N, C-alpha and C positions, 0 to 999 in steps of 0.2 A: 584380696582386698583393692577394691577399685582406687580407692582414695588413702592409701597406705597411710596418712598422716595427716588428711586434710579432713578432720573434724571440728565442729564448733556445737554451737550449746544454744537454748533456749533464753527467753529474757521477761523477765519482771522485775523489778528493784532497782536497784544503783546501779549506775551506769557511769565508765568511762571515756574518756574520749579515746580514739583509734587515730593518730596523726597520719599514719599514711593515706586512709580511705575518708577519715573525719566521719568514721561509724562510732559505733559502739559495743564496746564490750557486752555483751549480755551475761544475766545471772538465772539461773534457774529456782527452783527448791523443791528439794527430796520433803517428800512426807512420809509418817511413819503410820503405820497400817496395823492391824491388831488383828486379822484376819487373813494368810497368807492367800495369794489368789493360784487358781489353778493354770497352768503353764502352761497352757492349749492353743495359744495364738487367736483366740477369740474374741478377747478383749468386751466379755460380757458382765465382769465382776464389778459392783456399785463404785468401788474405789476409784477407776477410772474413767466413769462418768461425772465424777464430782470433783473430783480435783482440777486445778487448772492445769493446763499442756502447755509444752511449747510449742510453737508457730511458727516463728519468725526467721522463717530459712532465708539465705540468701543465694542464688545461683556461683557457682566456683567455674564451670565450665559448662558448655563452651564462652558464657560471655561471662565474667567476673563483675561480680554488685548488681545483676538485675534481678528481676524476678524470676521465680521459679516455674518453674507450666505447670507442677502438681504442686497439690497443699500437704504437709506434712505435721502430725501431729505427735508427740512425745510427753510420756510422761513418767516421773521416778519416784521409786516407791521404796521402805523397808523396813525391817524389823528387825530383830535381835538376833536372828539368822542367816539372813539374806538380804541380797540389793535385787529390787525387782526394776525392768526397764518393758518399758509397751511402748510400743510405736505403730500408728495407723499410716500408711500411706494408700494416699488419694490416689483415685487411676481412674477417669471418666472410661478406658477401653483395656476394663481387665481382662479379657479377651486375648489383648496383644501386650500380655506385659512376657519377656521374658524370661525364662527360668528353668536354665540348664541345670542338671545336676551335677554336685563336685565332689571331691573327696577333702577331707580337713585341710584349711588353710590357703585354698585354692580359689578362686571363685571364676568362673568360666562365663559362658554369656548368659547373662543374670541379673537381673536387678541385684539391688546391695543395701542395706540399712545398716549403720553400724556407730557405735561410740565410743571415746575411749576418757579414762579418768587418769589426773594428776593428783593422787592424794596428799604430796606435799603442796602443790599449787607453784614447782618449782622453774615453771617453763622449756624442761629439759625431758624428765623422765616421764612415763605414763604408760597404762596400760589399756589395752583395748581388745573390744569384741563387735564381729559382725557377722549378719544373717543373712539371708535370702530367701524368695519367696518358698524355696522350697526347706528351709532349715538348716543350710550347711552351716557347720562350724568353724568360726575362723575368731583366731585369739594373738594377739601381738604385744610384744613392748617396744616402746619409744623409748629411744634415749639421745644423747648427742653425737651419735655414730649412726642414727636412722632408723628403722623400723625391723623389728626382727619377729618372725612370726616361727621362730623354732620351740617358743614356749609354748605348751597345750596346759590351759588351765580345764579346772573341773567344773563346768557349769552346764546349763540345761538349754534348750529352746525349743518353742514350736511354732510355725509359721501358718500360715490362712492364706487363699486367695479366694474373694467374695465380692459381691456386685460392686462394690464400693472402692476395690482397690487390693491392696494387701495389709495383712498386719503382723503382728510378731509379738510373742511375750518371752523374755530371758530372765533366767533365774540365777544371778552369782552369791554362792556361798561368802561370807565374810572373810574365810580361809585364805581364799585368793586375791586378797589387799593384804598391802601391807602402807599400815596409815600412820599419822602419827596420836601418842598418848596424849588428851586432853584433860584437862580438868573437866569434874563434873556440871553438865549444865553448859558448855562451853557446844558450842557446835563446831563441825567441820566445815572448811572451805577449801574444797577441788580444785583443781582445772577440769575444764570438761569440754568438750566438742563432740558435735551430732555431722553426720552425713547421711545421704541417700545418691544413690545412683539410679538413673533410668537408664535403663542399656537400652533400646531400642532409639532411645533420641541422642545418646550418650551425652548426659546433662546429668549431672552434679551437682547438688545443692548441699551447702553446709548451713549450722545452726551460728555459730560464730564467726562472720567473714572474714576470708583469710585474703590478705594481700599476696599477688603472685609475682610483686617483685620486692617481697621482704623476706628473706632466709628464716627457714622455721617453720614448723609446724604447733607445736606444744606451746610455744610461748606464743601463738595466736589463739589458743582457747579460750572460753567464757569461764563463767565460775561457778560451781555448783554450791548451794549451802542446803544448812539442814538437817544435817545429820548429827545427832548426838544421841548419848545414851546408849549405848551400847555396846552392850558388854558381850564382845568378843568369846566364843567355846575357846579351850584348847585347840591351837593348830596341830594336830599330832594326824599325819596320813602315811599308812602302809603300802606298799606295792610289792606283794607278795607274786613269784614268778613262777611258772616250771616252764620248761624249754626239752624237747626231744630233736634228734639230729642222724639221718640217716645220708650217708657221705659217702662218696668215690676216696679211696686210700689207698699208695702204692705198697705192695705187698713184697716179700723179699727177693720175687724174681723179676723186681722192677713193673710187672704189670697193675692194675688196679681191680679193686674188691669191696665190695660195701663194708661201712662200718656204721656202728650207730655210739653214740654217745648221748646223756641226758644229764641235764643242769636243771638246777633250781636257786633261787635265789631272793634279795628283798631291796627293794629301795624305800628309802622312808624321806619324810619331810616333819619337821617339826620346829614350830611354831615357839619363837624364842621372845615372849613378850607380842605386840602389837606389830611391831616393824621388823622384826628378826627371824631369818627361815635358817635351819640346817637340814642341808639335803645330803643325803646319803646313797652310794650304791655300793653293797656287798655281794660280793663273788657278780660281779656283773656277767653281763649275755650280749654282746653285739653282734653274734652272727647273722642276722636278717639285714643288718644294714645295708643299703645300695651300695654295688660294685664301684670302685674309681675308675675315673675318667684316666685309662691308663695312656701312656705317650710314647715315644721312642725321643729320650731328650738327649740332643748331640751341644745341649748349649754349657757353659762353664757352671749355670746355676741350678740349684736346686729344685725340683716341681713341688710347687706348694697345692698341695691338694685341700678338697671341701671335707669339712670334718660332716660326721653324720650321724656319730654316734649321741643317742637323746641327749644322755644325763651332762655331754659338756655342748650340748648346743642352748640348753635351756639356763637362764637365767645366770648366764656365763656374762653380761653387758659390764658389770662392774671390771671383771678382769682381764677384758679385752680393750680398758682403755691403755692409749701409750702404746701401744704397738709388741708387748712385753709378753705376749703371751700365746701360743701356737699348740691350738690343746691338742693337736696331732701326736708331738712329740711324747706325751703320755700314756705309755706302753707299748711304745715304740721300739723298744729295745727287748723286748721280752711281754709277759705274761702282766695283767692289769689284777691285781691282787683285792683295792677296792679304795672309793674315792671319796670326798665329800666337800660341801661348799657350805660358806656360811656368809651371810650377806643380808644385809639391810640399809635403813636411813634414820638416824635420829631425828629428835622433833626441832632441831637446828639446821636439819638439811644434810646432816653428814653421815656420807655412804664409808659402809667399811665391810670387808669382806675378807674371808682369808679361805684359800683352796689348798686341799691337802691330796695328796694319792699318791700308792704305792702299789709298786711295781715288779717283778722277778726278772732283773738284767739277765740274761741268757747267749748275749752276744759274745764272742770270741772265746768261748767254753765256760764261760763263768756262769756263776750262782749265785749271785749276789741282790740286797734288797736294793732298791734306787726312790730316793723319796723325793717329790712332786711339790714344791709350794710356791702359791701364790700370794702375796698380803699388799691388800689396795686399803687405802681411805680416800675418799673423793668428797670435797666440799663444795656444795654450791654456792654461785657469788652474784651478787645483785645484777640484773639485765640479762637473766639467762646464761652466766659464765660459771667457770667451774675451775679447780685446781689438782691435782689428781698426784697420789704418790704411790708408787709401786716399788714391790719388790719379790723377786723371784729367786727360787735356790733351788738345785739341782745337787742331791749330795748321794753319792755312791760308795756302798759298801762294797768290802772286799779291797780296798786302794784304787778306785775307780778315780775318775775327775770329777771333783763338785765346782758346780758352777753357780755364781751371784750376779744378779743385775740388779742396779735400785736406777728407779726413773722416775722422772716427774712430767708432767703432761696440764697443759693449762690454754683456758681462752678468757681473755677480759674484753668486756662491750660495753659500747656506750649507754646509754639510757634508751634511746630510742632504735637498739638494736640495727643500728645504719654501718658500725665500723667494728672489728676484733681485731685483737691480737693475739695470736695464737701460738703456741710453740710446743716444744719439749726437750728433753735432754735426758743421759741415760748414762751409767757407766757399769762396767763388769769388770769381774775378778774372776781368776780361776787359780787351782789347788789340785795338786796333786798326793795322795797320800798324806804323809805328815811335813812334805815341804811347805815352806810359806808360799804367799801369791806368789803368783811368777809370770802371771799373762794379764794386761791390764788395758783395757778401751772405753773409750767415750765416742759419745753422738749428741748434736745438739742441732736445734732448728727452729728459727724464726719467721712469723709471715702476721704482714698486715694487709687486710682484707675489708673492703667496702661489701657489705651484703645486703643493701638493698638499692631499692631503686631499678629501672630499665636497666642503667649500664651499674656493672659490677667488675670488679677485679680484686688480684691475687698478685703480691711481689712476696715472694721468700730466701731465704738463705739455708741452707743446712751442710752438716758436717760430719762425716765420718772417720774415726782413725783408723790407721793400718790395723789395728789386733783388737778392735771393739768386734765382739762375739757374742750375740744374745742366744744362738742356737740351741742351747741345751734343751731350754722352754720355751723359746721363742723363734721368730723366723725371720733372716734377713737372706735376701740374695749372694749379696756381699758387702764388705767394709770401703774404705781406704777411699772414700768418694767425697767429694762437693760439689754442690748442686745450688746453682741460683736460677730460679723461675720469674716468670709473669704469667698472669694467665688473665685474659678480658673478655668477658661477655656481654652482648646488647640485646635485651628482649623486647619484641612486642607481645604481649598476654592478652589484649581484645581482640576478637575478630575484625580482619580487613579484605576487603575484596573475594577472593576464594580461596583467605588462609583463617584456620581460626588462631593460629599464634607462629611465630618464628623467630629464630636468634641465629645469633652467630657468636663464634668463639674464637680468641688466638689466642694460642701460648707458645714460648719458647721457651729454654731452656738451654743452659752452659754447664757444662758439666768438666769435672778435674779430679785428678788422681792426688790425694791427701797427703801421702807419703813415698816417695818422693813427689813435691809439687809438679805438677804435668799434664799438659791439654789433655781432656779427653774427646770431646766431640761440643757440637751446636745444634741444636734440634729447633724445628719449628713446626707448628701444626694450626691449619686455619680450617674453620669447617660452618657452612651453613646447615640450618635446620630449621623442617616446614610441618606443620600439620596444616593440613586442606579440611576448606569444610565439609566436607567427605570423610574426611579422619582416615586419610591416607598421610601416613606419616613419611619424609623424605628426607634425607643427610647428603649432602655430597661436603668431603673433605680432601686437603691438601697439606700433605706435610714434605718435609726434605731436612736431610745434612749439605749445609750449603758447601760444606769445608770437609778437607780430610779429616777423619777422627783417626784417633789413638784406643786400640779397646785394649786395656792393661790387662783384662782378667783370659782373654782367650788364648793366647798360649799357655797357660796352665804353669809360665814360668814366671818369677819375677822381676819385675823389671824390662820386659822383653813385648813391649808392643805390640798387636797387629794393625795396620796402618788401613782402616776402614773408607773405601772410594767415598766420593763425593753419589749422594742419592735423591730421588724424589720420587712420591708414589702418588697416587689418585684413587680414592675410594668411593662409593657409593651406596647407600642401604636404604631400603623401601621396606615398606609395611603396611599392608593393605588391612583394610576394614574388619575387624574380628568378629562383627555381625553374623559377617555372612555365612553361609555355609561351607564354605570353601575360602580360605586367605592365605595367601604368602609373604613371606620373608625372606628379603633377598638382600646379598650382599654381595659387591666385587671389588677386587683391589689389585691394583698395579702398579710396581715399582722398579723405577731404571736408572742404571748408575753411568752416568756420562763416559766416565772415564774406563770401566769396564764396561762396554756395551752389553755382552755376551751375557753377563752376568744378570737375572732378569729374576721376579718374582710376581708371580698369578695367585691370587687365591679368590674362589668364588665360593658361596654356599647358599644353598636355597632350601629352604622349610616350607614345605605346604603344613597346612590345619585344615582338618577334617572335622566335622559335627554331622555325626550323621543321624544323628536323635537327641534328644531332651539326655538321654543314660550314655549313649555310644560316641567316642570321640575319640580321636588318632592325631597326633602330629608325627612328621618326619624331617628329620635333618639330612641332608646329604651337602657333605666339604670337600673339597677339592683343592692342596694346595702341591705347586709347585716353584721350587728354585732351581732355574736354570744355570748349569753350570756355575753352581755354587762354592766362594770358596770357604772352605771350614779347617777348625783342629782336626787332627785325627788320632794322634797319640803321642807322648815324649820317649823318644828313643836316642841309641848311642848315650847309653847311661846317665838320662837326665840331660843330656847336653846338647838335643835337636828336640825342637817342637814342628813336628810332620804335620803338614796341611795338605788337603786334597780340593782338586776341584771333582764336582759330583752334581749327578744329577737327584736331588732330595724332594719324592715325590711323598706326600701323604694323602689316603682317603678314607672321610669318616662318615659312618653309616649310624643313625639313631633313631631307633622307632620307639614311641611311645602311645601306650593305647590304654584305656579305660573304658569300662564298663560299671557304672555306677546303678545297685540296686536300691540303696534308700542313702540317705547324707550319712548314714553310719556302717555300711557296708558296700563294698566295694572290690574290684578283682581288676588290677592294673597290670600290664607289662610294659618293660622297658630292655629293648635287646639293642646292643651298641656293637659295633666292629668297626676298629680301627686299623689299618693296612698303613705301612709307612716302607718305601724302598729306597736305599740310599746306594748310587751305584757310580763307583770312583773311574774317573778317565784317566785322572793324572796326579801327581805327589810335587810338594815343594818342601823345599827347607825355609820357617820363617828366619829371615836375616834380622842383623842388629837395628837397622832403621826403620821396620817393620813391614817391607815389602815382602816377595816370597820371591824367591830364585830358586834354580833345579839343583838338585844333588852332587855339588861335584866331585865328593870322596865318591866314584865309581865303587869302591869294597865296600864301601858303609852300603851303597845305593843296593848291591846284587845283597846282600846279607840281610836285609831289610827283606828281601822275598815279597814286594808288595803286590806282583801280579803272577797269575796263573798263568798254565801255558794256553789256555784259552781266554785270556786276557781279563779276564775276571779277576776281584782284588778279595785278599782275604779279608780286608776290612769292608767289604762290600754289607748290606745290612738289609735284610726281608724281616718284616717285625709284625707281630699279630696280637693284638689285644680285642678279646670277646668275652662280652659278659651278656647275661640273661637273668630278668631278675622276677619272676611272675610272682604277685602277690594277690592273696586275699587278706583283707583286714573289716574285721566286725567289731564295732564300737557296742559290747552290748547291756553295758552301762554306763554311766558318766564316767570317765577314768579308767574304766576297766576294758579289755580288748581281747580277741583272739588271734592270731595271726597263723598262716599257713605261706610260707614261702619256700617256693623253687628256684634254686641259681645253679647256674651252666657257665663254666670261666674258662679259658686258656690263656695264658702269655707265653708267647713262642719268638724266639728268634734264631736265624739262620743265615748263611752267606750263598745261599744258592739262589738266587733271583727269577721270577715266573716271568712268563712271558706276557700276562695277561691278568686282569682281576680274578677269569675265571679259573685259571688252573691255578692261580695262588689258591682261591677259594677249594678248590679239590684238593690241593695239597695240606691244608690246615685241616679238612676233614679227615683225613689222615693220623692225625695226632690224638692225644689223650686229654680231652675235656673233664674238670672235673663237675661234678654233681653234686648238689646239695640238698635233699627235702628237709623243711623243717617246722614246727609247730609250736607256738609260744604262747600262752594262755595270760593275760598280767590280771590282776584281780585289787581295786580300788579299795580299801579300807579306812574310812575317814572319822575320827571322834564325835562329830557332830551329827554326821547320819549315822551313824551306832548308837547314838545316846537320845534320838530322835527315834528313830524306830522299838527303842525299848519302849520309850516313854509315851508310847503308842498303847 
């Protein structure tokens, strides 16, 4: 998606003033047709020739509010089964149209056409579709949190390149929309916007003009009218699947042998009225999801991994409000049995949602059922504001701990969307067995933001009590914090000199411990960034901690801080023009500490991108990070009385190769290979003292009993860690909503204390380890009530 939320609309009919640009919000009219068009991208049906088209586009980039270089025409039609979009992208040089093929939900070096709809016209929520001259499938959902392309709708598109440019036709079944139920004869009023990207010139134009100094996208859309009398069919869709796995398994002798498993299950979507949907997954199978980016974690905080399971990605935007739901918790303690989601929005723009999942908890020798529940009520407010109430419950059978969290999230905005008052609050309780609630915590935060204009800013305050813990179903790195922050930004969004746009950012944070009340640290960040007229992005950043800080979590002991020395860092980011066959992203960062000059950090990331043809592309990422003479926590020893710290060389290397061969927009072969290698080499050990400083261990008997060093001066705390993964995927979408996938996975997760001499010696040692291999085939078929009825009636 070149313009992930910047889509505008066509105009005829009434308009209203846009105070930012003194422009008008455009109004488009959808028209009913009796004969459905043949979706082939040719636009040769009479309906497209006689109906009025939307043509008044405005350039959004590189020069906002200027005339676009190329003309664009868009038509919107409908019947009782589908919504149809036709678009003609005029171009006097069709042989110069860039048209690189891409997998679903990715637009590479290609032109693009897209459109989004907001059926409730609330300025917050929308669903969008986009395509390319080669007919790529891209769809997404937009909400207050941004744009999410995890949603995969069931729709059709065909595109054609011809002497006048390129054209496309899109057919979207009504089952893919949630819309208000209106009285007979009353026309729907939807928010809408349309956009077009001409890749060779990096020009983006939109139907309803966007103000780059205004926050938000959906709130800057136009209006679509004319849809009425649509008798939507029952929204019933079934996704039965079959899968087969062959994988290496440990045998009784500790060796590996091949085994096989076979699975079958069903996903279902049931429409309850025109606005609500019940999604269910029965006997789920997520064995083909991409491997996690595993890392060596030496911090006191849990690593947060991305969610890759499709069921937990699609349609969860309502549950993700308020930050109380971390879907990776579901099934983390055992096997997921089933899950369901009920969600939708009433005609008064009230969103309601219930998520329910059951998993079998097998941790600690237990065999009990765990219930995960999230309940949400979300009310849209005037001027694109909202207020959301959430509740989560984790109920464990077999006498396990139950956990409950209730929260509220809100944003109030003024009429012209130039100011916003936002905040959140939550409270958690826990209970064990038949005992009463014994552990309670809370958090709250509020911020005031100027959200429009070249100058924007936010000031905020946030508090967490020492016992606030939403982590049974949510994610919180650490509780017991007070944060006060300010963020300022100034931007120039129209081209000047050699630049297309430029912006500056200044941020500062002051952090305290909540209980006992104590100072933690003060940090600041200053950044400058710009995009040149040749589309080269550069950013220069500085950040620092000007005073000595207190890290209250590093020691793993209560009320014992680690004194963190002052530090300053500088970083530079660059990214060249992706239109080139070879492009490069780069990042370099350096951090120094004036009070401990031997403790230094360096980070380098180099990521070249290669486009061999319109079908074959690859990108490679190499990153190297070294923390030289780092001081960090090692262990708690002496019966929990002493927090042991070490001085160490902490080095990591990461290699990631992504490559793809795109046969057609619905058939592709892709590979992802990742190797993460981390080495931690200890040189000395210290005792964390009461004042937060590090001192030598005075108790010689204790020091000797710890056996920190071996005879060869290596340490038993040294770490050599390798995480390796290969995901080779063939995917074929053989009909809308149906696909066949074949996946080979090769993984290794191995740690030891023997430190290799070099990367290549580590590589040779790693090859001697036992890798896990898995080959799987999965077939999923889409069955929709309206499709079946249509075929039976022919």
